[in-house]
MARBALO-545087 format. One record per atom (N, C-alpha, C): x, y, z; residue in three letters; atom name. Coordinates in Angstrom, 3 decimals. Layout:
MARBALO-545087
c1	c2	c3	resn	name
X	Y	Z	Ala	CA .
...
end
This chain:
MARBALO-545087
c1	c2	c3	resn	name
28.255	61.174	35.213	Unk	N .
29.617	61.089	35.749	Unk	CA .
30.424	60.135	34.876	Unk	C .
31.279	60.692	34.038	Unk	N .
32.051	59.863	33.119	Unk	CA .
33.366	59.436	33.751	Unk	C .
33.870	58.293	33.306	Unk	N .
35.164	57.809	33.775	Unk	CA .
36.044	57.548	32.560	Unk	C .
37.270	58.038	32.610	Unk	N .
38.203	57.853	31.510	Unk	CA .
39.260	56.808	31.828	Unk	C .
39.274	56.321	33.057	Unk	N .
40.262	55.332	33.469	Unk	CA .
39.558	54.153	34.131	Unk	C .
39.956	52.962	33.737	Unk	N .
39.449	51.743	34.361	Unk	CA .
40.638	50.895	34.789	Unk	C .
40.640	50.486	36.049	Unk	N .
41.697	49.636	36.576	Unk	CA .
41.089	48.357	37.130	Unk	C .
41.812	47.272	36.993	Unk	N .
41.352	45.993	37.520	Unk	CA .
42.049	45.719	38.851	Unk	C .
41.271	45.293	39.819	Unk	N .
41.802	45.067	41.164	Unk	CA .
41.221	43.788	41.744	Unk	C .
41.862	43.327	42.812	Unk	N .
41.388	42.151	43.539	Unk	CA .
41.286	42.495	45.020	Unk	C .
40.303	41.917	45.687	Unk	N .
40.219	42.076	47.125	Unk	CA .
41.351	41.314	47.797	Unk	C .
41.763	41.766	48.977	Unk	N .
42.841	41.073	49.692	Unk	CA .
42.489	40.948	51.167	Unk	C .
43.007	39.896	51.759	Unk	N .
42.769	39.632	53.176	Unk	CA .
44.024	39.874	54.007	Unk	C .
45.193	39.498	53.440	Unk	N .
46.441	39.659	54.185	Unk	CA .
46.747	41.137	54.389	Unk	C .
47.182	41.492	55.584	Unk	N .
47.554	42.869	55.880	Unk	CA .
48.920	42.888	56.552	Unk	C .
49.441	44.084	56.745	Unk	N .
50.739	44.216	57.395	Unk	CA .
51.855	44.428	56.392	Unk	C .
53.004	44.878	56.897	Unk	N .
54.141	45.175	56.030	Unk	CA .
54.665	43.936	55.326	Unk	C .
54.686	42.804	56.033	Unk	N .
55.193	41.582	55.419	Unk	CA .
54.357	41.153	54.235	Unk	C .
53.039	41.202	54.395	Unk	N .
52.143	40.825	53.301	Unk	CA .
52.287	41.779	52.122	Unk	C .
52.428	43.069	52.415	Unk	N .
52.577	44.057	51.344	Unk	CA .
53.869	43.841	50.569	Unk	C .
54.949	43.523	51.283	Unk	N .
56.227	43.266	50.605	Unk	CA .
56.128	42.039	49.704	Unk	C .
55.436	41.003	50.183	Unk	N .
55.282	39.794	49.362	Unk	CA .
54.496	40.093	48.093	Unk	C .
53.465	40.915	48.209	Unk	N .
52.674	41.280	47.035	Unk	CA .
53.539	41.975	45.992	Unk	C .
54.329	42.936	46.448	Unk	N .
55.143	43.706	45.511	Unk	CA .
56.258	42.857	44.912	Unk	C .
56.867	42.004	45.731	Unk	N .
58.036	41.251	45.272	Unk	CA .
57.655	40.027	44.445	Unk	C .
56.663	39.278	44.882	Unk	N .
56.349	38.000	44.249	Unk	CA .
55.262	38.098	43.180	Unk	C .
54.293	38.963	43.399	Unk	N .
53.157	39.010	42.478	Unk	CA .
53.144	40.248	41.586	Unk	C .
54.062	41.182	41.812	Unk	N .
54.068	42.406	41.013	Unk	CA .
52.813	43.232	41.223	Unk	C .
52.301	43.209	42.465	Unk	N .
51.064	43.918	42.772	Unk	CA .
51.311	45.013	43.810	Unk	C .
50.389	45.966	43.859	Unk	N .
50.484	47.090	44.787	Unk	CA .
49.287	47.045	45.734	Unk	C .
49.510	47.091	47.048	Unk	N .
48.382	47.147	47.978	Unk	CA .
47.730	48.531	47.960	Unk	C .
46.435	48.557	48.178	Unk	N .
45.703	49.824	48.185	Unk	CA .
44.491	49.692	49.095	Unk	C .
43.887	50.832	49.393	Unk	N .
42.680	50.848	50.215	Unk	CA .
41.664	51.804	49.601	Unk	C .
40.394	51.446	49.714	Unk	N .
39.291	52.305	49.279	Unk	CA .
38.486	52.668	50.517	Unk	C .
38.182	53.952	50.672	Unk	N .
37.393	54.367	51.826	Unk	CA .
36.400	55.441	51.404	Unk	C .
35.545	55.829	52.341	Unk	N .
34.556	56.862	52.055	Unk	CA .
33.190	56.280	51.752	Unk	C .
32.215	57.174	51.631	Unk	N .
30.851	56.729	51.392	Unk	CA .
30.273	56.063	52.632	Unk	C .
29.294	55.216	52.428	Unk	N .
28.633	54.539	53.545	Unk	CA .
29.116	53.098	53.712	Unk	C .
30.196	52.763	53.016	Unk	N .
30.732	51.412	53.095	Unk	CA .
31.982	51.384	53.972	Unk	C .
32.306	50.195	54.447	Unk	N .
33.545	50.021	55.201	Unk	CA .
34.742	50.127	54.258	Unk	C .
35.903	50.509	54.782	Unk	N .
37.109	50.511	53.947	Unk	CA .
37.367	49.121	53.364	Unk	C .
37.862	49.092	52.137	Unk	N .
38.133	47.821	51.457	Unk	CA .
39.592	47.776	51.034	Unk	C .
40.260	46.675	51.353	Unk	N .
41.659	46.480	50.968	Unk	CA .
41.708	45.739	49.639	Unk	C .
42.519	46.259	48.717	Unk	N .
42.607	45.679	47.381	Unk	CA .
44.064	45.623	46.929	Unk	C .
44.291	44.972	45.797	Unk	N .
45.599	44.998	45.142	Unk	CA .
45.397	45.309	43.667	Unk	C .
46.399	45.977	43.073	Unk	N .
46.390	46.291	41.646	Unk	CA .
47.726	45.882	41.053	Unk	C .
47.739	45.616	39.756	Unk	N .
48.992	45.286	39.088	Unk	CA .
49.897	46.513	39.044	Unk	C .
51.146	46.317	39.445	Unk	N .
52.086	47.437	39.507	Unk	CA .
52.286	48.081	38.136	Unk	C .
52.426	47.266	37.092	Unk	N .
52.680	47.825	35.759	Unk	CA .
51.478	48.620	35.249	Unk	C .
50.267	48.212	35.633	Unk	N .
49.070	48.922	35.189	Unk	CA .
48.939	50.268	35.900	Unk	C .
49.191	50.279	37.211	Unk	N .
49.057	51.528	37.959	Unk	CA .
50.191	52.488	37.622	Unk	C .
51.390	51.955	37.342	Unk	N .
52.514	52.815	36.965	Unk	CA .
52.223	53.543	35.663	Unk	C .
51.650	52.835	34.707	Unk	N .
51.289	53.453	33.426	Unk	CA .
50.244	54.544	33.627	Unk	C .
49.258	54.279	34.475	Unk	N .
48.208	55.270	34.724	Unk	CA .
48.773	56.516	35.404	Unk	C .
49.697	56.328	36.336	Unk	N .
50.257	57.456	37.078	Unk	CA .
51.126	58.359	36.212	Unk	C .
51.562	57.860	35.066	Unk	N .
52.342	58.685	34.145	Unk	CA .
51.473	59.708	33.416	Unk	C .
50.154	59.539	33.512	Unk	N .
49.209	60.449	32.861	Unk	CA .
48.707	61.457	33.887	Unk	C .
48.970	62.743	33.659	Unk	N .
48.564	63.776	34.612	Unk	CA .
47.069	63.741	34.899	Unk	C .
46.275	63.405	33.889	Unk	N .
44.820	63.409	34.047	Unk	CA .
44.344	62.380	35.067	Unk	C .
45.135	61.344	35.294	Unk	N .
44.741	60.282	36.225	Unk	CA .
44.517	60.826	37.634	Unk	C .
45.253	61.874	37.991	Unk	N .
45.191	62.415	39.345	Unk	CA .
43.922	63.240	39.590	Unk	C .
43.222	63.616	38.539	Unk	N .
42.043	64.468	38.708	Unk	CA .
40.857	63.962	37.892	Unk	C .
40.753	62.651	37.744	Unk	N .
39.636	62.044	37.026	Unk	CA .
38.948	60.995	37.894	Unk	C .
37.692	60.755	37.577	Unk	N .
36.993	59.636	38.191	Unk	CA .
37.575	58.344	37.616	Unk	C .
37.885	57.408	38.494	Unk	N .
38.485	56.137	38.091	Unk	CA .
37.489	55.019	38.381	Unk	C .
37.275	54.163	37.406	Unk	N .
36.423	52.991	37.612	Unk	CA .
37.308	51.822	38.040	Unk	C .
37.128	51.375	39.271	Unk	N .
37.869	50.217	39.767	Unk	CA .
37.005	48.971	39.602	Unk	C .
37.486	48.029	38.813	Unk	N .
36.805	46.745	38.641	Unk	CA .
37.397	45.783	39.665	Unk	C .
36.662	45.571	40.759	Unk	N .
37.166	44.749	41.861	Unk	CA .
36.447	43.406	41.858	Unk	C .
37.137	42.394	41.386	Unk	N .
36.550	41.045	41.319	Unk	CA .
35.197	41.064	40.611	Unk	C .
35.110	41.862	39.538	Unk	N .
33.894	41.901	38.741	Unk	CA .
32.878	42.947	39.151	Unk	C .
33.106	43.641	40.266	Unk	N .
32.196	44.693	40.714	Unk	CA .
32.890	46.045	40.577	Unk	C .
32.157	47.042	40.065	Unk	N .
32.758	48.341	39.766	Unk	CA .
32.513	49.356	40.881	Unk	C .
33.553	50.120	41.188	Unk	N .
33.464	51.222	42.157	Unk	CA .
34.061	52.463	41.507	Unk	C .
33.356	53.604	41.610	Unk	N .
33.893	54.868	41.120	Unk	CA .
34.656	55.552	42.247	Unk	C .
35.899	55.927	41.969	Unk	N .
36.770	56.493	42.998	Unk	CA .
37.616	57.616	42.400	Unk	C .
38.283	58.355	43.281	Unk	N .
39.355	59.257	42.868	Unk	CA .
40.596	58.892	43.671	Unk	C .
41.740	59.187	43.106	Unk	N .
43.004	58.922	43.788	Unk	CA .
43.243	59.997	44.844	Unk	C .
43.547	59.573	46.071	Unk	N .
43.784	60.528	47.155	Unk	CA .
45.242	60.569	47.601	Unk	C .
45.954	59.451	47.484	Unk	N .
47.335	59.458	47.961	Unk	CA .
48.134	58.352	47.281	Unk	C .
49.403	58.653	47.017	Unk	N .
50.332	57.680	46.441	Unk	CA .
51.588	57.657	47.296	Unk	C .
51.969	56.483	47.751	Unk	N .
53.229	56.330	48.475	Unk	CA .
54.240	55.675	47.542	Unk	C .
55.378	56.344	47.355	Unk	N .
56.418	55.857	46.452	Unk	CA .
57.680	55.508	47.234	Unk	C .
58.446	54.575	46.684	Unk	N .
59.741	54.238	47.276	Unk	CA .
60.664	55.441	47.113	Unk	C .
61.415	55.815	48.152	Unk	N .
62.248	57.020	48.064	Unk	CA .
63.392	56.930	47.061	Unk	C .
63.824	55.723	46.709	Unk	N .
64.989	55.595	45.829	Unk	CA .
64.715	54.800	44.555	Unk	C .
63.646	54.005	44.540	Unk	N .
63.354	53.163	43.386	Unk	CA .
62.022	53.563	42.759	Unk	C .
61.837	53.180	41.499	Unk	N .
60.580	53.479	40.810	Unk	CA .
59.537	52.421	41.171	Unk	C .
59.179	52.413	42.443	Unk	N .
58.235	51.425	42.954	Unk	CA .
57.101	52.143	43.681	Unk	C .
55.869	51.775	43.368	Unk	N .
54.706	52.293	44.081	Unk	CA .
54.470	51.393	45.284	Unk	C .
54.424	51.984	46.471	Unk	N .
54.291	51.201	47.697	Unk	CA .
52.839	51.010	48.125	Unk	C .
52.022	52.043	47.954	Unk	N .
50.634	51.958	48.433	Unk	CA .
49.809	53.069	47.802	Unk	C .
48.501	52.822	47.665	Unk	N .
47.580	53.800	47.092	Unk	CA .
46.349	53.942	47.978	Unk	C .
45.820	55.161	48.041	Unk	N .
44.552	55.422	48.721	Unk	CA .
43.550	55.936	47.695	Unk	C .
42.352	55.355	47.694	Unk	N .
41.281	55.802	46.812	Unk	CA .
40.072	56.216	47.655	Unk	C .
39.354	57.229	47.179	Unk	N .
38.145	57.698	47.850	Unk	CA .
36.933	57.414	46.967	Unk	C .
35.918	56.768	47.542	Unk	N .
34.683	56.518	46.799	Unk	CA .
33.983	57.840	46.483	Unk	C .
33.338	57.896	45.325	Unk	N .
32.590	59.095	44.952	Unk	CA .
31.153	58.716	44.620	Unk	C .
30.271	59.690	44.833	Unk	N .
28.850	59.512	44.541	Unk	CA .
28.387	60.642	43.635	Unk	C .
27.479	60.343	42.722	Unk	N .
26.982	61.353	41.787	Unk	CA .
26.407	62.571	42.501	Unk	C .
25.806	62.363	43.663	Unk	N .
25.081	63.437	44.343	Unk	CA .
25.869	64.096	45.475	Unk	C .
27.101	63.681	45.686	Unk	N .
27.895	64.211	46.796	Unk	CA .
29.115	64.951	46.267	Unk	C .
29.297	66.188	46.729	Unk	N .
30.464	66.954	46.305	Unk	CA .
31.736	66.312	46.852	Unk	C .
32.772	66.351	46.040	Unk	N .
34.055	65.803	46.465	Unk	CA .
35.082	66.923	46.557	Unk	C .
36.045	66.721	47.431	Unk	N .
37.124	67.692	47.635	Unk	CA .
38.430	67.053	47.202	Unk	C .
39.083	67.689	46.245	Unk	N .
40.323	67.131	45.726	Unk	CA .
41.173	68.247	45.139	Unk	C .
42.372	67.900	44.699	Unk	N .
43.276	68.876	44.099	Unk	CA .
43.395	68.601	42.601	Unk	C .
43.424	69.669	41.815	Unk	N .
43.608	69.530	40.371	Unk	CA .
44.777	70.416	39.948	Unk	C .
45.508	70.012	38.904	Unk	N .
46.670	70.801	38.469	Unk	CA .
46.269	72.125	37.837	Unk	C .
47.160	73.093	37.946	Unk	N .
46.990	74.388	37.291	Unk	CA .
47.835	74.413	36.023	Unk	C .
47.237	74.871	34.928	Unk	N .
47.958	75.049	33.666	Unk	CA .
48.045	76.545	33.380	Unk	C .
49.254	77.050	33.281	Unk	N .
49.468	78.478	33.053	Unk	CA .
49.590	78.736	31.550	Unk	C .
48.749	79.650	31.039	Unk	N .
48.715	79.912	29.598	Unk	CA .
49.031	81.382	29.322	Unk	C .
49.490	81.640	28.091	Unk	N .
49.780	82.992	27.586	Unk	CA .
50.877	83.708	28.369	Unk	C .
51.790	82.956	28.931	Unk	N .
52.880	83.588	29.681	Unk	CA .
53.786	84.413	28.766	Unk	C .
54.153	83.836	27.619	Unk	N .
55.073	84.536	26.714	Unk	CA .
54.432	85.768	26.084	Unk	C .
53.087	85.808	26.062	Unk	N .
52.382	86.937	25.459	Unk	CA .
52.074	88.035	26.467	Unk	C .
52.334	87.795	27.726	Unk	N .
52.015	88.790	28.755	Unk	CA .
52.932	89.999	28.610	Unk	C .
52.430	91.211	28.920	Unk	N .
53.291	92.399	28.832	Unk	CA .
54.498	92.312	29.760	Unk	C .
54.339	91.624	30.881	Unk	N .
55.453	91.508	31.810	Unk	CA .
56.623	90.728	31.248	Unk	C .
56.339	89.749	30.379	Unk	N .
57.397	88.946	29.762	Unk	CA .
57.797	89.523	28.410	Unk	C .
56.797	89.795	27.556	Unk	N .
57.073	90.226	26.182	Unk	CA .
57.697	91.616	26.124	Unk	C .
57.191	92.533	26.940	Unk	N .
57.682	93.907	26.899	Unk	CA .
58.644	94.219	28.042	Unk	C .
58.362	93.644	29.204	Unk	N .
59.175	93.971	30.373	Unk	CA .
60.330	93.035	30.622	Unk	C .
60.395	91.926	29.858	Unk	N .
61.497	90.990	30.039	Unk	CA .
61.489	90.293	31.386	Unk	C .
60.315	90.218	32.009	Unk	N .
60.223	89.612	33.332	Unk	CA .
60.238	88.090	33.291	Unk	C .
60.305	87.503	34.477	Unk	N .
60.335	86.049	34.629	Unk	CA .
59.115	85.618	35.433	Unk	C .
58.365	84.653	34.895	Unk	N .
57.173	84.152	35.580	Unk	CA .
57.582	83.223	36.716	Unk	C .
56.970	83.418	37.871	Unk	N .
57.214	82.549	39.029	Unk	CA .
55.880	81.978	39.495	Unk	C .
55.787	80.649	39.550	Unk	N .
54.570	79.981	40.021	Unk	CA .
54.695	79.708	41.512	Unk	C .
53.735	80.171	42.282	Unk	N .
53.738	79.895	43.719	Unk	CA .
52.783	78.762	44.083	Unk	C .
51.964	78.340	43.123	Unk	N .
51.091	77.179	43.288	Unk	CA .
51.115	76.383	41.994	Unk	C .
51.035	75.070	42.101	Unk	N .
50.978	74.220	40.910	Unk	CA .
49.667	73.442	40.823	Unk	C .
48.900	73.423	41.917	Unk	N .
47.582	72.800	41.888	Unk	CA .
46.667	73.548	42.843	Unk	C .
45.379	73.258	42.753	Unk	N .
44.386	73.980	43.546	Unk	CA .
43.395	72.992	44.137	Unk	C .
43.096	73.172	45.416	Unk	N .
42.110	72.317	46.073	Unk	CA .
40.717	72.854	45.769	Unk	C .
39.856	71.976	45.251	Unk	N .
38.531	72.404	44.818	Unk	CA .
37.443	71.532	45.441	Unk	C .
36.206	72.016	45.306	Unk	N .
35.017	71.303	45.767	Unk	CA .
34.007	71.318	44.634	Unk	C .
33.512	70.136	44.243	Unk	N .
32.548	70.074	43.147	Unk	CA .
31.885	68.703	43.115	Unk	C .
30.812	68.607	42.351	Unk	N .
30.204	67.311	42.090	Unk	CA .
31.090	66.534	41.116	Unk	C .
31.054	65.212	41.170	Unk	N .
31.897	64.426	40.256	Unk	CA .
31.725	64.793	38.787	Unk	C .
30.503	65.133	38.374	Unk	N .
30.267	65.457	36.964	Unk	CA .
30.961	66.749	36.544	Unk	C .
31.310	67.598	37.513	Unk	N .
31.943	68.880	37.212	Unk	CA .
33.454	68.866	37.426	Unk	C .
34.007	67.714	37.763	Unk	N .
35.437	67.633	38.071	Unk	CA .
36.272	67.936	36.827	Unk	C .
37.075	69.015	36.855	Unk	N .
37.897	69.342	35.684	Unk	CA .
39.210	68.567	35.687	Unk	C .
39.749	68.339	34.502	Unk	N .
41.054	67.676	34.396	Unk	CA .
42.151	68.596	34.904	Unk	C .
42.003	69.889	34.630	Unk	N .
42.938	70.910	35.100	Unk	CA .
42.215	72.252	35.073	Unk	C .
42.844	73.269	35.645	Unk	N .
42.289	74.622	35.642	Unk	CA .
43.316	75.557	35.023	Unk	C .
42.874	76.368	34.069	Unk	N .
43.779	77.295	33.395	Unk	CA .
43.939	78.590	34.188	Unk	C .
45.162	79.084	34.195	Unk	N .
45.468	80.394	34.766	Unk	CA .
45.992	81.255	33.621	Unk	C .
45.218	82.255	33.216	Unk	N .
45.581	83.093	32.072	Unk	CA .
46.508	84.218	32.530	Unk	C .
47.738	84.181	32.038	Unk	N .
48.733	85.190	32.404	Unk	CA .
48.845	86.292	31.349	Unk	C .
47.950	86.293	30.358	Unk	N .
48.077	87.163	29.197	Unk	CA .
48.073	88.649	29.476	Unk	C .
47.493	89.093	30.591	Unk	N .
47.413	90.532	30.870	Unk	CA .
48.288	90.952	32.047	Unk	C .
49.140	90.073	32.522	Unk	N .
49.906	90.346	33.740	Unk	CA .
51.219	91.054	33.408	Unk	C .
51.508	92.110	34.167	Unk	N .
52.721	92.896	33.964	Unk	CA .
53.723	92.598	35.081	Unk	C .
54.921	93.124	34.914	Unk	N .
55.963	92.934	35.922	Unk	CA .
55.489	93.476	37.270	Unk	C .
55.657	92.682	38.304	Unk	N .
55.278	93.104	39.647	Unk	CA .
53.859	92.755	40.038	Unk	C .
53.025	92.388	39.076	Unk	N .
51.648	92.023	39.390	Unk	CA .
51.579	90.593	39.920	Unk	C .
50.602	90.354	40.790	Unk	N .
50.411	89.040	41.400	Unk	CA .
49.037	88.505	41.020	Unk	C .
48.995	87.250	40.621	Unk	N .
47.727	86.574	40.340	Unk	CA .
47.329	85.801	41.592	Unk	C .
46.112	86.060	42.078	Unk	N .
45.592	85.366	43.255	Unk	CA .
44.553	84.322	42.843	Unk	C .
44.174	83.488	43.792	Unk	N .
43.160	82.468	43.503	Unk	CA .
41.887	83.110	42.970	Unk	C .
41.513	84.253	43.543	Unk	N .
40.274	84.923	43.129	Unk	CA .
40.328	85.429	41.691	Unk	C .
41.522	85.517	41.109	Unk	N .
41.662	85.965	39.721	Unk	CA .
41.443	84.833	38.722	Unk	C .
41.396	83.597	39.201	Unk	N .
41.238	82.448	38.311	Unk	CA .
39.768	82.281	37.932	Unk	C .
39.517	82.061	36.656	Unk	N .
38.162	81.787	36.177	Unk	CA .
37.876	80.304	36.378	Unk	C .
37.160	79.977	37.444	Unk	N .
36.873	78.574	37.738	Unk	CA .
35.756	78.056	36.836	Unk	C .
35.825	76.789	36.446	Unk	N .
34.749	76.205	35.631	Unk	CA .
33.423	76.209	36.392	Unk	C .
32.341	76.118	35.655	Unk	N .
31.009	76.095	36.258	Unk	CA .
30.884	74.919	37.228	Unk	C .
30.345	75.207	38.408	Unk	N .
30.123	74.160	39.399	Unk	CA .
31.320	73.857	40.274	Unk	C .
32.429	74.589	40.076	Unk	N .
33.659	74.328	40.826	Unk	CA .
33.918	75.472	41.803	Unk	C .
34.216	75.130	43.057	Unk	N .
34.519	76.116	44.088	Unk	CA .
35.950	75.930	44.582	Unk	C .
36.541	77.035	45.018	Unk	N .
37.855	76.967	45.651	Unk	CA .
37.672	76.738	47.145	Unk	C .
38.317	75.705	47.668	Unk	N .
38.231	75.419	49.104	Unk	CA .
38.821	76.579	49.902	Unk	C .
39.914	77.148	49.422	Unk	N .
40.561	78.255	50.129	Unk	CA .
39.652	79.481	50.195	Unk	C .
39.055	79.860	49.064	Unk	N .
38.208	81.054	49.042	Unk	CA .
36.952	80.872	49.888	Unk	C .
36.502	79.637	50.036	Unk	N .
35.335	79.383	50.887	Unk	CA .
35.627	79.686	52.355	Unk	C .
36.914	79.781	52.698	Unk	N .
37.303	80.071	54.078	Unk	CA .
37.454	81.566	54.340	Unk	C .
37.361	82.382	53.287	Unk	N .
37.424	83.822	53.478	Unk	CA .
38.540	84.482	52.695	Unk	C .
38.508	85.822	52.671	Unk	N .
39.455	86.603	51.878	Unk	CA .
40.899	86.418	52.334	Unk	C .
41.101	86.096	53.596	Unk	N .
42.468	85.905	54.098	Unk	CA .
43.152	84.704	53.451	Unk	C .
42.381	83.843	52.803	Unk	N .
42.938	82.634	52.188	Unk	CA .
43.072	82.773	50.670	Unk	C .
42.927	84.014	50.189	Unk	N .
43.084	84.276	48.759	Unk	CA .
44.578	84.368	48.442	Unk	C .
45.201	83.217	48.290	Unk	N .
46.656	83.138	48.194	Unk	CA .
47.176	83.472	46.801	Unk	C .
48.462	83.770	46.755	Unk	N .
49.141	84.041	45.492	Unk	CA .
49.294	82.754	44.689	Unk	C .
49.070	82.861	43.389	Unk	N .
49.209	81.726	42.484	Unk	CA .
50.445	81.889	41.600	Unk	C .
50.670	83.111	41.126	Unk	N .
51.819	83.372	40.254	Unk	CA .
52.109	84.866	40.234	Unk	C .
53.299	85.206	39.782	Unk	N .
53.680	86.604	39.615	Unk	CA .
54.713	86.687	38.504	Unk	C .
54.994	87.906	38.052	Unk	N .
56.070	88.126	37.085	Unk	CA .
57.098	89.037	37.738	Unk	C .
58.280	88.502	37.917	Unk	N .
59.350	89.239	38.585	Unk	CA .
60.249	89.932	37.567	Unk	C .
60.784	91.072	37.971	Unk	N .
61.745	91.789	37.137	Unk	CA .
63.072	91.057	37.174	Unk	C .
63.697	90.931	36.013	Unk	N .
64.996	90.274	35.971	Unk	CA .
66.045	91.139	36.656	Unk	C .
66.932	90.469	37.369	Unk	N .
68.032	91.196	37.989	Unk	CA .
69.044	91.572	36.915	Unk	C .
69.485	92.827	36.969	Unk	N .
70.454	93.292	35.981	Unk	CA .
71.784	92.598	36.199	Unk	C .
72.415	92.200	35.091	Unk	N .
73.730	91.565	35.186	Unk	CA .
74.770	92.604	35.573	Unk	C .
75.718	92.200	36.366	Unk	N .
76.770	93.115	36.797	Unk	CA .
77.614	93.535	35.602	Unk	C .
77.826	94.849	35.436	Unk	N .
78.617	95.361	34.319	Unk	CA .
80.080	95.456	34.712	Unk	C .
80.934	95.699	33.701	Unk	N .
82.361	95.813	33.979	Unk	CA .
82.649	97.016	34.868	Unk	C .
81.783	98.066	34.725	Unk	N .
81.999	99.267	35.529	Unk	CA .
81.783	98.994	37.007	Unk	C .
80.977	97.924	37.303	Unk	N .
80.688	97.606	38.699	Unk	CA .
81.780	96.760	39.331	Unk	C .
82.705	96.235	38.496	Unk	N .
83.745	95.362	39.022	Unk	CA .
84.735	96.173	39.839	Unk	C .
85.301	95.588	40.886	Unk	N .
86.278	96.319	41.708	Unk	CA .
87.463	96.759	40.866	Unk	C .
87.864	98.008	41.036	Unk	N .
88.993	98.537	40.263	Unk	CA .
90.290	97.907	40.737	Unk	C .
91.151	97.607	39.775	Unk	N .
92.443	97.017	40.134	Unk	CA .
93.321	98.068	40.788	Unk	C .
94.124	97.668	41.742	Unk	N .
95.024	98.593	42.438	Unk	CA .
96.182	98.947	41.519	Unk	C .
96.204	100.210	41.066	Unk	N .
97.226	100.630	40.103	Unk	CA .
98.481	101.162	40.779	Unk	C .
98.457	101.237	42.109	Unk	N .
99.617	101.773	42.822	Unk	CA .
100.736	100.751	42.839	Unk	C .
101.900	101.144	42.339	Unk	N .
103.026	100.226	42.318	Unk	CA .
103.613	100.087	43.705	Unk	C .
104.023	98.874	44.013	Unk	N .
104.649	98.651	45.303	Unk	CA .
106.025	99.329	45.323	Unk	C .
106.403	99.873	46.452	Unk	N .
107.714	100.537	46.572	Unk	CA .
108.831	99.527	46.467	Unk	C .
109.905	99.930	45.774	Unk	N .
111.043	99.032	45.606	Unk	CA .
111.837	98.940	46.886	Unk	C .
112.363	97.752	47.114	Unk	N .
113.211	97.572	48.290	Unk	CA .
114.616	98.087	48.057	Unk	C .
114.913	98.452	46.771	Unk	N .
116.280	98.904	46.479	Unk	CA .
116.535	100.270	47.099	Unk	C .
end
C-alpha cells in the first residue's frame, strides 16, 4: 500500500466552534477528525497552507494519505471537506483510517478520453454530455486507482455509456453495480447538435401597407 501524500498533524483537545475559529484565525490551522478501524475517533489539526496545497491536486482525493500525527503515522483517505461558502478557507476535514487487508469504499474521478475521435463527435458533429464525474468504488487500498478512464472512442450520436461499459481496473468494483442492474446508471452520452434557426424560419415581415387616412 503506497502513499504519495504525507501531511503533518497535531492532536487537539479543544473542541467546539469557538476553538475551531481560534485555530483557523490565530494559528492558521484546520481542525479535522480521523475515524474508522478499531480505534476511537481522533481530533487533529493541520496547517491550512499545507492542506490547501494538497487539495489543489486532484490525486489527493483518491490516494492513500500518510498522516504524521505527533510523530506517529496513520494511513487514511480523505472523506469530506468543509469549505467556507464565500472565502478560500477550509473549515474542517474528515479522514478515514485504512487497513491493508480491509476493502475501502470511496469515490474516484472519471477521466473521459478519445471524445474528439468518437464517430459521434468527429463525423456526427455531436456534443458530449457527462452525467457523472466520479464513481463510487470498493477495493483494497493497494488497488485504489487515482482515476478511472471512460473511453468514448467508439460512441456515436445518441448512444449512452453506462457504468457497466467502463473497464474497471483489476481488483476494483462498482458499488452501484453490486446493487444490481437497476443501478447501472448513465455516465455519458453524445447528443445531436440543435440546428441553428435559418432565415427561412424567421417570421415573415408584414408587407401589407396600412390604408391611408386621406
